[in-house]
N, C-alpha and C positions, 0 to 999 in steps of 0.2 A: 457419531453425528446422526441426528434424527430431525430433519427439516420440519416434520409435522409438529414438533414442539415449539416452533416459532409462533409468536403471538400475531393475531390479525393486525395489531397496531403497526408492527414492523412492515408487513406487506403493504398496508395502506400508506404509510409514510414514504416508503421507497417509490411506490407507484405515483403518488400525487406530488409530493415535495421533492423527492429525489435523494433524501438524506434521513438519517436516524442516529440519535445520540444515546450512548450508554454511559451515564456519568459515574465517576468514582469507581472505575473498574479495577485499577491497578494500585497496589500499595505504594506509599510514599518512597520507601527505600528503593524499590525497583525503578520508579520514575527518576530518582536522582542518579542511580547507577547507569541507567540507559542514557540520561542526559550527559553525564560525564563521558561515557563511551562515544556518544555522538560528537562531542567537541573534539575528541582525539581523532575520530574518523574524518571530520571536516578538515582538520589540519593536514592529515595524510593525503586526502583527496585534493586539497588545494595545491599541494606540491606537484601532484601528477597533472592536474589541470594546467598549471603554469608551464610545466615541462612540455606537454603534448599539444596544448591549445594556445599557448602564448600568454594566457592570463587566467587567474582564478575565477571561479563562479562563486560569488560571495555567499558564505554560509551554507553551502550545499555539499552533501556527500551522497554517494551512489553505491548500490550493491553491497550493503553493510554486513551481510550474513557472516562472512569469515573474518571480519575486522575486529570482532570482540566476542567472547563467549556469551555475553549477555544478549546479543542480538539473536543468537540461536536459541537461548533459553526462552526469550519472549515468544518466538515462533512455536516452540515446543508446548507452550501453555495452551494453545488452541483457542484463544479468546475469540468469541463470536463466530466460531466455525459453523455452528448450526445455522446462523443467519446468513453467512456467506454461501453455504451450500444451498440454502433455500432460494436465495436470489439467483444463483447460477444454475439452479435446477439439476444439481448433480455434483460429483467430485470436482475439486478445483486444485490448481497449482499456483505457486508464487510466480508472478510475472515480473515484479520489481520490488526492491527493498531499499528505500532511500531515507534521507533525513534532512531537515532544514533547521538551522539555528535562528534564522530571521534576525540578523544583527541590527542593532540600532542604526537608523539613518542610512542603511545600505539598500541597494536595489539589485535584484537578480531576476532571472527569467520567471521565477515562481510568482513574482508580483504582477506579471502580465495576465490578462484575462485569457484563460485557456481551459481545455478539458483534456483528460489523459487518454481517452479513447478517441483516436483520430478518425476511425471509420464509422460512418453513420449507420446504425442498425436500428430502425424504428420498432421492430417487432421482436428483437432478440436481446437478451442480457448476455453480454460476453465479457464484461469487466466490471469490477467493483473496487473502490478505493477504501482503504482503512487508514485513518489519521489517528495516530497515537499521541495524545496530548500530554506532554511531559512537564510543562509549566502551565500555570493558570493562563488561559487565553482570554485577553481583555481587549477592548478597542484601542487602548493606549499602547499595547505591545504588538499590535498587528494581528489580531485574531483573523482567521480565514474568512473570506467573503464567499458566500454561496448564493447563486440566483435560483431560488426555488422554482421548480417546474421547467427549467431550461433544458432538462434532459429529454423533453418531449419535442424539441425543435432542432432542426439541423443547422440553423443559421446562428452565427456568432453575434451576440448583442453588441451594439455600439457602447463605447465606454460610458457615456453619459447615462444611457438607459440602464446599464449594468449597475452602476453605483447608486442610481436613484431607486432601484428595486431590490437589490441584493441585501442580504443581512449578514452581519458578522456572527460567527458561532462562538459565543463566549461560554467557557466551561472550565471546571476545575481540573488541575493536574490529575492524571490517572484516568481521565475520561477517554472513551473510544468513539470516534465518529466514522460511520459507514456512509458512503454516498455512491450513487450511480456514476460510473466513470464518464457518462455522457453529459454530466452536469457542468455548466460553466462556473468557474471559480477563480480565485486569486488570493495570494497571501496579502495580508494587510501591511501597511507601512508601520514599522516599529518606532514609536516616538518615546519609548521608555529608555532607561540607561542599561537595561539587561537584555540578554538573549530571550527569545521566545521559541523554545525548542519543541520539535515534534518529529515523529517518524512517519514516513509516507510509504505505505505498501499498496500494491495492487495484486489482484487475484483474477484468474481467468479459468475457463474450462481447460482440461489437459491437452486438448487438440490444438490450442493456440500456442505458438512459439513464445517462450519467455524472452525478456530482454537480455538475460545473462544466464550462463550455464552454472547454476548454483551447485549442482551435484559435483562439479569439477573441483570444488574446495575439498573434497574427500576422496581418498583412494578407494579401490574396490572393496577392500576389507572394511573400511570405515563406513562405506555406503551400506554394506550388508548389515552392519550393527546399528544403523539408525532405527529409531522407533518407527512403527507403522505410520504414525501421524506425519513424521518428517519425510518418510519415504514418499507418501502421497503428495505432500505439499511441495516438495522439492523436485517432483517429477520422476522419481525412480520407477514408478509404475506406468509411466508414459514415455519411456525412452525409445530411441530409434535403433533397431538392429543394424549391426555393421557387417554381418556376414550371414550365410545360410545356416550355420550352426546356431547362431543367435535366433534366427527366424523359426527354425523347426524345434520348437519347445512346447511342452504341455502348457495348458492355460495358466497354471499356478506359477510357472517359471518364465513366462513370456516377458519380453521387454515392454511391450504395450499390452497391459492387462485388460481383461474384459471389464466392462462397466465404466471405462474412462471417457466415453463419448466419442 
């Protein structure tokens, strides 16, 4: 990863608008495979949501990494890692890995105006969203609404103001959307007969606690065999020592490695 290779257009777009689109990044077969895997994951998560919460959260799945090998494969690709590192000014880890089907005529929490970074940090970048567009995003199937420039203000916009000024991000399947996690956004209502599928990932500096222990999906031997890219992104290089034997290690063997922030 070399953040110096990122174009000035990326930095300007994130600073001024709060978002940046990379179109046609993924091949069609990968989009279809990820979409099918997401549908299976939503079915699985819906069962758990009903069991533990009393009702399902329509069309949503959470913490996908271990639910299908394709989710790990996508992360291994390292798409836009130079842009993510440039935005966060250093190494980063996965904070969350979810997905949304956006079923026709259904409403879930993702349709409410929200932002994923709950703490207001006007001078620091501490989280970035990656939206993986698996189907063509169109107005009729509920393309995501973004309010440009809203990452620069702490206050949540009123609904009327939001939808008067926000724009829907329409893009072909395989596109990747990066946006500042302080940006106010909402999923659009799907008026088509089909799903509008997308993966929703967030990334942070390593010193911020992730929403889920993604490393726990792998035993110690499997963790050791992960690629350097996955070790970094899944937090292997920013673990917490559990005892003094873990603590007293040379730099190259420490649980929290140098350079992690």
